[in-house]
C-alpha positions as CSV (number, residue, x, y, z in Angstrom):
1,X,134.1,130.5,51.5
2,X,134.5,126.7,51.5
3,X,132.5,126.4,54.7
4,X,129.7,128.6,53.2
5,X,129.6,126.5,50.0
6,X,129.4,123.3,52.1
7,X,126.5,124.7,54.2
8,X,124.6,125.7,51.0
9,X,125.1,122.3,49.4
10,X,123.8,120.7,52.6
11,X,120.8,122.9,52.6
12,X,120.0,122.0,49.0
13,X,120.3,118.3,49.8
14,X,117.9,118.7,52.6
15,X,115.4,120.5,50.4
16,X,115.6,118.0,47.6
17,X,115.6,114.8,49.5
18,X,112.4,112.7,49.6
19,X,111.9,109.1,50.7
20,X,111.7,106.7,47.8
21,X,108.7,104.9,49.3
22,X,105.3,106.4,49.9
23,X,105.5,108.4,53.1
24,X,102.3,106.9,54.4
25,X,103.6,103.3,53.8
26,X,106.7,104.3,55.8
27,X,104.6,105.8,58.5
28,X,102.4,102.6,58.8
29,X,105.5,100.5,58.9
30,X,107.3,102.3,61.7
31,X,104.0,102.7,63.5
32,X,103.5,98.9,63.5
33,X,106.9,98.4,65.3
34,X,106.1,101.2,67.8
35,X,102.7,99.8,68.5
36,X,104.2,96.5,69.3
37,X,106.5,98.1,71.8
38,X,104.0,100.4,73.5
39,X,101.5,97.6,73.9
40,X,104.1,95.7,75.9
41,X,104.3,98.4,78.5
42,X,100.8,97.5,79.7
43,X,99.9,94.1,78.3
44,X,101.6,92.1,81.1
45,X,99.9,94.0,83.9
46,X,96.9,91.7,84.3
47,X,99.0,88.6,83.8
48,X,101.2,89.1,86.8
49,X,99.3,86.7,89.1
50,X,99.5,83.9,86.4
51,X,103.2,84.6,85.9
52,X,103.8,84.5,89.7
53,X,102.0,81.2,90.1
54,X,103.6,79.6,87.0
55,X,107.2,80.5,88.0
56,X,106.8,80.0,91.8
57,X,107.2,83.7,92.6
58,X,105.3,85.9,95.0
59,X,103.0,88.6,93.8
60,X,105.5,91.2,95.1
61,X,108.3,89.6,93.1
62,X,106.3,89.4,90.0
63,X,105.9,93.2,89.8
64,X,109.6,93.3,88.9
65,X,108.5,92.0,85.5
66,X,107.0,95.5,84.9
67,X,109.8,97.4,86.6
68,X,112.6,95.7,84.8
69,X,111.0,96.6,81.4
70,X,110.3,100.2,82.4
71,X,113.7,100.9,83.7
72,X,115.6,99.6,80.7
73,X,113.1,101.3,78.4
74,X,113.5,104.7,80.2
75,X,117.3,104.5,79.9
76,X,117.3,103.9,76.2
77,X,114.6,106.4,75.2
78,X,116.8,109.6,75.6
79,X,119.8,107.8,74.1
80,X,118.2,107.1,70.8
81,X,119.6,110.2,69.1
82,X,123.1,109.4,70.1
83,X,122.8,105.7,69.1
84,X,121.3,106.7,65.7
85,X,124.3,109.0,65.1
86,X,126.7,106.0,65.7
87,X,124.9,103.3,63.8
88,X,122.6,105.3,61.4
89,X,118.9,105.7,62.2
90,X,117.7,102.8,60.0
91,X,120.3,100.4,61.3
92,X,119.5,101.4,64.9
93,X,115.8,101.0,64.3
94,X,116.2,97.5,62.8
95,X,118.6,96.6,65.6
96,X,116.0,97.6,68.2
97,X,113.3,95.5,66.4
98,X,115.6,92.5,66.3
99,X,116.5,92.8,70.0
100,X,112.8,93.3,70.9
101,X,111.6,90.3,68.9
102,X,114.3,87.9,70.1
103,X,113.8,88.9,73.7
104,X,110.0,88.5,73.4
105,X,110.7,84.9,72.5
106,X,113.0,84.5,75.5
107,X,110.3,86.0,77.7
108,X,107.8,83.4,76.4
109,X,110.0,80.4,77.1
110,X,111.3,81.7,80.5
111,X,111.5,78.8,83.0
112,X,112.3,81.0,86.0
113,X,111.6,84.5,87.2
114,X,115.3,85.4,87.0
115,X,115.4,84.3,83.4
116,X,112.2,86.3,82.7
117,X,113.6,89.5,84.3
118,X,116.8,89.3,82.2
119,X,114.7,88.8,79.1
120,X,112.5,91.8,80.0
121,X,115.5,94.0,80.5
122,X,116.6,93.1,77.0
123,X,113.1,93.6,75.7
124,X,112.9,97.1,77.3
125,X,116.3,97.9,75.8
126,X,115.2,97.0,72.3
127,X,111.8,98.7,72.8
128,X,113.3,101.9,74.1
129,X,114.6,102.9,70.6
130,X,111.4,102.1,68.7
131,X,109.2,105.0,69.8
132,X,111.6,107.9,69.2
133,X,113.0,106.5,66.0
134,X,109.5,105.8,64.6
135,X,108.5,109.4,65.4
136,X,111.8,110.8,63.9
137,X,111.4,108.8,60.7
138,X,107.8,110.1,60.3
139,X,109.1,113.7,60.9
140,X,111.6,113.4,58.1
141,X,109.4,111.5,55.7
142,X,106.7,114.2,55.6
143,X,107.1,117.9,54.8
144,X,106.6,120.0,57.9
145,X,103.1,121.2,56.9
146,X,101.9,117.5,56.8
147,X,103.5,116.3,60.0
148,X,100.3,116.8,61.9
149,X,98.5,114.1,59.9
150,X,101.5,111.8,60.3
151,X,101.7,112.3,64.0
152,X,98.0,111.5,64.1
153,X,98.9,107.9,63.1
154,X,101.7,107.9,65.7
155,X,99.2,109.2,68.3
156,X,97.0,106.2,67.7
157,X,100.0,104.0,68.6
158,X,101.1,106.0,71.7
159,X,97.5,106.4,73.1
160,X,95.5,103.4,71.9
161,X,98.1,100.7,72.7
162,X,98.3,101.4,76.5
163,X,94.5,101.5,76.6
164,X,93.9,98.1,75.0
165,X,96.9,96.4,76.5
166,X,95.3,95.3,79.8
167,X,92.2,94.0,78.0
168,X,94.1,92.1,75.4
169,X,96.5,90.7,77.9
170,X,93.7,89.5,80.1
171,X,91.9,87.8,77.2
172,X,95.1,86.1,76.0
173,X,96.0,84.9,79.5
174,X,92.4,83.7,80.3
175,X,92.0,81.8,77.0
176,X,95.6,80.6,76.3
177,X,98.5,81.3,78.7
178,X,100.7,84.3,79.8
179,X,103.4,83.0,77.4
180,X,101.4,84.2,74.4
181,X,101.4,87.8,75.5
182,X,105.1,87.7,74.5
183,X,104.9,85.2,71.6
184,X,102.5,87.5,69.6
185,X,105.3,90.0,69.2
186,X,107.4,87.5,67.1
187,X,105.4,87.6,63.8
188,X,104.8,91.3,64.1
189,X,108.5,91.9,64.7
190,X,109.5,89.8,61.7
191,X,107.0,91.6,59.4
192,X,108.1,95.1,60.7
193,X,111.8,94.2,60.2
194,X,111.2,93.1,56.6
195,X,109.2,96.2,55.7
196,X,111.7,98.6,57.3
197,X,114.5,97.0,55.4
198,X,112.6,97.5,52.1
199,X,111.1,101.0,52.6
200,X,113.0,103.1,55.1
201,X,116.1,105.1,54.1
202,X,118.2,107.6,56.1
203,X,118.1,111.2,54.8
204,X,121.4,112.7,53.8
205,X,121.8,114.6,57.1
206,X,121.8,111.3,59.0
207,X,125.3,110.0,58.9
208,X,126.6,107.0,60.8
209,X,129.8,108.0,62.7
210,X,131.4,105.0,64.5
211,X,134.1,107.3,65.7
212,X,131.7,108.6,68.3
213,X,132.0,105.2,70.1
214,X,135.6,106.2,70.9
215,X,134.2,109.3,72.8
216,X,131.3,107.5,74.4
217,X,129.7,109.4,77.3
218,X,130.3,106.7,79.8
219,X,129.6,108.8,82.9
220,X,126.4,110.2,81.3
221,X,125.1,106.7,80.5
222,X,126.0,105.4,84.0
223,X,124.2,108.4,85.7
224,X,121.2,107.9,83.4
225,X,120.9,104.2,84.3
226,X,121.3,104.9,88.1
227,X,118.8,107.7,88.1
228,X,116.1,106.0,86.0
229,X,116.4,102.7,88.0
230,X,116.2,104.7,91.3
231,X,113.2,106.7,90.1
232,X,111.3,103.6,88.8
233,X,111.9,101.6,92.0
234,X,110.8,104.6,94.1
235,X,107.6,105.0,92.1
236,X,106.9,101.3,91.8
237,X,107.5,100.4,95.5
238,X,106.6,103.7,97.2
239,X,102.9,103.0,97.9
240,X,103.6,99.4,99.0
241,X,106.3,100.6,101.5
242,X,104.6,103.7,102.8
243,X,106.8,106.0,100.8
244,X,109.4,108.0,102.7
245,X,108.5,106.3,106.0
246,X,110.6,103.4,104.6
247,X,114.4,103.4,104.6
248,X,114.3,101.5,101.4
249,X,112.3,104.2,99.6
250,X,114.4,107.0,101.2
251,X,117.6,105.5,99.9
252,X,116.3,105.2,96.3
253,X,114.6,108.6,96.4
254,X,117.9,110.3,97.5
255,X,119.8,108.2,95.0
256,X,117.5,109.5,92.2
257,X,117.8,113.2,93.3
258,X,121.6,113.1,93.5
259,X,122.2,111.1,90.4
260,X,119.7,113.0,88.3
261,X,121.1,116.3,89.3
262,X,124.6,115.1,88.5
263,X,123.3,113.8,85.1
264,X,121.8,117.2,84.2
265,X,125.0,119.0,85.2
266,X,127.3,116.6,83.4
267,X,125.2,116.4,80.2
268,X,124.9,120.2,79.9
269,X,128.7,120.7,79.8
270,X,129.8,117.4,78.2
271,X,131.5,117.6,74.7
272,X,129.7,114.5,73.4
273,X,126.6,114.1,75.6
274,X,124.4,111.1,75.3
275,X,121.4,113.5,75.8
276,X,121.5,116.9,74.1
277,X,120.1,118.9,77.0
278,X,121.0,122.2,75.2
279,X,117.9,121.7,73.2
280,X,116.1,123.0,76.3
281,X,117.6,126.4,75.6
282,X,114.8,126.6,72.9
283,X,111.8,127.9,74.9
284,X,109.3,126.3,72.5
285,X,110.9,122.8,72.9
286,X,111.3,123.2,76.7
287,X,107.6,124.2,77.0
288,X,106.5,121.2,74.8
289,X,108.5,118.8,77.0
290,X,106.8,120.1,80.2
291,X,103.4,119.9,78.6
292,X,104.0,116.4,77.2
293,X,105.2,115.3,80.7
294,X,101.8,116.3,82.0
295,X,99.9,114.9,79.0
296,X,101.6,111.5,79.2
297,X,100.8,111.5,82.9
298,X,97.1,112.3,82.4
299,X,96.8,109.6,79.7
300,X,98.3,106.9,81.8
301,X,96.8,107.9,85.1
302,X,93.2,108.1,83.9
303,X,93.7,104.8,82.0
304,X,94.5,103.2,85.4
305,X,92.0,105.2,87.6
306,X,88.7,104.2,86.0
307,X,89.2,100.4,85.7
308,X,90.7,100.5,89.2
309,X,87.5,102.1,90.6
310,X,85.2,99.8,88.7
311,X,86.9,96.7,90.0
312,X,87.5,97.7,93.6
313,X,84.3,99.5,94.3
314,X,81.7,98.1,91.9
315,X,83.0,94.5,91.6
316,X,83.7,94.5,87.8
317,X,85.9,91.9,86.4
318,X,89.2,93.0,84.9
319,X,87.9,92.3,81.4
320,X,84.7,94.2,81.8
321,X,86.5,97.1,83.4
322,X,88.9,97.2,80.5
323,X,86.0,97.1,78.1
324,X,84.7,100.3,79.6
325,X,87.7,102.0,78.0
326,X,87.0,100.6,74.6
327,X,84.4,103.3,73.6
328,X,87.1,105.9,74.2
329,X,89.4,103.9,71.9
330,X,86.9,104.0,69.1
331,X,86.5,107.8,69.6
332,X,90.2,108.1,69.5
333,X,90.4,106.5,66.1
334,X,87.9,109.0,64.8
335,X,89.4,112.1,66.4
336,X,93.1,111.4,65.6
337,X,92.7,112.3,61.8
338,X,90.6,115.3,62.7
339,X,93.2,116.5,65.1
340,X,95.9,116.0,62.5
341,X,93.9,118.1,60.0
342,X,93.4,120.8,62.7
343,X,97.2,121.1,63.3
344,X,97.6,122.0,59.6
345,X,94.9,124.7,59.7
346,X,95.3,126.3,63.2
347,X,98.3,127.4,65.3
348,X,99.4,124.5,67.5
349,X,99.3,126.8,70.6
350,X,95.6,127.5,70.1
351,X,94.8,123.8,69.7
352,X,96.7,123.0,72.9
353,X,94.8,125.7,74.8
354,X,91.6,124.2,73.5
355,X,92.7,120.7,74.6
356,X,93.6,121.6,78.2
357,X,90.3,123.4,78.5
358,X,88.6,120.2,77.5
359,X,90.7,118.2,79.9
360,X,89.6,120.5,82.8
361,X,85.9,120.1,81.8
362,X,86.2,116.3,81.4
363,X,87.7,115.7,84.8
364,X,85.2,118.1,86.5
365,X,82.4,116.2,84.7
366,X,83.8,112.8,85.8
367,X,84.2,114.0,89.4
368,X,80.5,115.1,89.5
369,X,79.2,111.9,87.9
370,X,81.3,109.1,89.5
371,X,79.4,107.3,92.3
372,X,78.6,103.8,93.6
373,X,75.6,103.5,91.2
374,X,77.8,104.1,88.1
375,X,76.6,102.0,85.2
376,X,78.7,100.5,82.5
377,X,77.2,102.9,80.0
378,X,78.0,106.0,82.0
379,X,81.5,104.7,82.7
380,X,82.0,104.4,78.9
381,X,80.7,107.9,78.4
382,X,83.1,109.2,81.0
383,X,86.0,107.7,79.2
384,X,84.8,109.2,75.9
385,X,84.7,112.7,77.5
386,X,88.2,112.2,79.0
387,X,89.8,110.9,75.8
388,X,88.2,113.4,73.4
389,X,90.9,116.1,73.7
390,X,93.9,113.8,74.0
391,X,94.5,113.7,70.2
392,X,94.5,117.5,69.8
393,X,96.9,118.0,72.7
394,X,99.2,115.1,71.8
395,X,99.6,115.8,68.1
396,X,99.9,119.6,68.6
397,X,102.6,119.2,71.3
398,X,104.5,116.6,69.3
399,X,104.4,118.8,66.2
400,X,105.3,122.0,68.0
401,X,108.3,120.3,69.6
402,X,110.1,120.5,66.2
403,X,109.4,124.1,65.5
404,X,112.5,126.2,65.1
405,X,114.9,123.3,65.4
406,X,117.2,122.0,62.6
407,X,116.2,118.7,61.0
408,X,119.6,117.2,62.1
409,X,118.2,117.3,65.6
410,X,115.0,115.4,64.9
411,X,116.4,112.2,66.4
412,X,117.2,114.0,69.7
413,X,113.9,115.8,69.7
414,X,111.9,112.7,69.3
415,X,114.0,110.8,71.9
416,X,113.5,113.5,74.6
417,X,109.8,114.1,73.9
418,X,109.0,110.4,74.2
419,X,111.2,110.2,77.3
420,X,109.3,112.9,79.2
421,X,106.0,111.4,78.1
422,X,106.9,108.0,79.6
423,X,108.4,109.5,82.7
424,X,105.2,111.6,83.2
425,X,103.1,108.4,82.9
426,X,105.1,106.7,85.6
427,X,105.1,109.7,88.0
428,X,101.4,110.5,87.7
429,X,100.3,106.9,88.0
430,X,102.2,106.7,91.3
431,X,101.0,110.1,92.5
432,X,97.4,109.4,91.8
433,X,97.5,106.0,93.5
434,X,99.1,107.6,96.5
435,X,96.6,110.4,96.4
436,X,93.7,107.9,96.4
437,X,95.1,106.3,99.5
438,X,95.7,109.5,101.4
439,X,92.4,111.0,100.4
440,X,90.7,107.8,101.4
441,X,92.3,108.0,104.9
442,X,91.2,111.6,105.3
443,X,87.6,110.9,104.4
444,X,87.7,107.7,106.6
445,X,88.7,109.8,109.6
446,X,86.1,112.4,108.9
447,X,83.3,109.9,108.6
448,X,84.2,108.0,111.7
449,X,83.6,111.2,113.7
450,X,79.9,110.8,112.9
451,X,79.8,107.0,113.6
452,X,80.0,107.0,117.4
453,X,78.1,104.6,119.6
454,X,75.9,107.5,120.7
455,X,74.9,108.3,117.2
456,X,71.1,107.9,116.9
457,X,71.3,107.6,113.1
458,X,73.9,104.8,113.4
459,X,71.9,102.9,116.1
460,X,68.7,103.2,113.9
461,X,70.5,101.7,110.9
462,X,72.0,98.9,112.9
463,X,68.7,98.1,114.5
464,X,66.8,98.1,111.2
465,X,69.4,95.9,109.5
466,X,69.7,93.5,112.5
467,X,66.0,92.8,112.5
468,X,66.3,91.8,108.8
469,X,69.4,89.6,109.4
470,X,68.1,88.0,112.6
471,X,65.9,85.5,110.7
472,X,68.8,84.1,108.7
473,X,71.8,84.7,111.0
474,X,70.2,84.5,114.4
475,X,69.7,87.4,116.9
476,X,73.1,86.8,118.5
477,X,75.0,87.5,115.3
478,X,72.7,90.0,113.7
479,X,74.1,93.1,115.3
480,X,77.7,92.2,114.4
481,X,76.8,91.5,110.8
482,X,74.8,94.7,110.6
483,X,77.7,96.7,111.9
484,X,80.1,95.0,109.5
485,X,77.9,95.7,106.5
486,X,77.6,99.4,107.5
487,X,81.3,99.7,107.9
488,X,82.0,98.1,104.5
489,X,79.6,100.5,102.9
490,X,81.4,103.3,104.7
491,X,84.7,102.1,103.1
492,X,83.1,102.1,99.7
493,X,81.8,105.6,100.1
494,X,85.2,106.8,101.5
495,X,87.0,105.5,98.4
496,X,84.4,107.0,96.1
497,X,85.0,110.4,97.6
498,X,88.7,109.9,97.2
499,X,88.3,109.2,93.5
500,X,86.0,112.3,93.2
501,X,88.7,114.4,94.8
502,X,91.4,113.0,92.6
503,X,89.5,114.0,89.5
504,X,88.9,117.5,90.9
505,X,92.7,117.7,91.4
506,X,93.3,116.7,87.8
507,X,90.8,119.3,86.7
508,X,92.7,122.0,88.6
509,X,96.1,120.8,87.3
510,X,94.7,121.0,83.7
511,X,93.6,124.6,84.3
512,X,97.2,125.4,85.4
513,X,98.5,124.1,82.1
514,X,96.4,126.7,80.1
515,X,98.5,129.7,81.0
516,X,101.7,127.7,80.6
517,X,100.6,126.8,77.1
518,X,100.9,130.5,76.2
519,X,104.6,130.3,76.5
520,X,104.6,128.5,73.2
521,X,105.3,130.6,70.2
522,X,102.5,131.0,67.6
523,X,103.3,129.2,64.4
524,X,101.9,129.8,60.9
525,X,99.3,127.1,60.1
526,X,100.4,125.2,57.0
527,X,103.8,126.7,57.3
528,X,105.4,123.7,59.0
529,X,107.8,124.7,61.6
530,X,107.9,128.4,60.7
531,X,107.2,130.6,63.7
532,X,105.0,133.6,63.2
533,X,106.6,137.0,63.9
534,X,104.8,139.1,66.5
């Protein structure tokens, strides 16, 4: 009887609680902190040559500036729910902002590469708690039927920040110095910390329990660190070292498989797990995680693919290539609120199906349009087509992940859904880059079969080009120059075909996601997390 009374009083407290500040003010505050963190996952990319030169490091060594951040970030993301249960969510969120801001200052003043790497590990550790806690705070600050609109604001953070990061980082580095890509976090962090202190409160079902530190899941944390470090090193260095042809990559690949399998097994049966994997027993949540893994991968991979093609094949500068993504960013700002409204009016599953259908069309359209004559205007249109459906899929999956789960689990839900999104980004970026290389080699070998010395077409082209070059380079060098130019053009065409094929592959993968989306249960629009009965 006492237990029943306690449960009823808890339910009443949940129904009556409302944040004392305006929910939209709270959403904007936590989104500001999350935006700062997401931006830092990509803003340093274009500054690596400057960092390497300034600190006396090689280009290869400088890439650890990215890896160090991503590893520590990936470790903390799924631990957010556990940390919030120990410290309280607000305290943990403020702690993460403080660590992120202070470590940003340390990154800016770093005198050596070693110092910078340590500071980046700290920065990733602080940043890892910002995304999931921001999303969980939004989920609790709004009633379920309005979460779609709130997650639209969060979607701008999660999707727009990685897109503008390289462009902003390049502009700051070119006009000031690489140190300022870290210093800009300091005033933003101070502002976010002040606003969170004044406006954010923990709901009654979030209780700090320091006793959980006595039963800390030490083995789970250790396995999580080892597995995420091994995965990120494998993905980051795989292409450079020819993947599993390298003993180095084989070692870290095997380490990841073994440690991750042990992590899953341990966390499933642990009494006080750092990651609540039992949430995956909920089919809706498990499906959302898989779909978000792929969505995060698509977002990050396509953000890298297009600027990479424009720079390598068309000779665009990093800044101009980055600007080709800006039109998509503007469309994103318009579509996010519309997608948020759609989630409150239509079943999330239907919107996700629509989104993946749009993905398939956009990648097919890109594959048929991308060529060596691609203009800046067409490149911008391609990005608009690719980004159009992202808000619908992202917001719907994020909202659907909470369906049917108790509000006490919001911290764990947000931690895991952000974790799989980031991991999906890392995996698909590496796979698409490796795919471009392999596809390029395939087309290279195919084309060389037609460029034999006996080929009349080849001899005709060499002869025609040689006669043009003879006047300026001399007849002795004209043939060699002509052959070199033809081969360089072949390489450009080979790479273009590789990019076309990769977009066709992304189109096919998006089509596969459509039937998988049907595994989601149909919710009642406007009914929050209530699942429709079939």
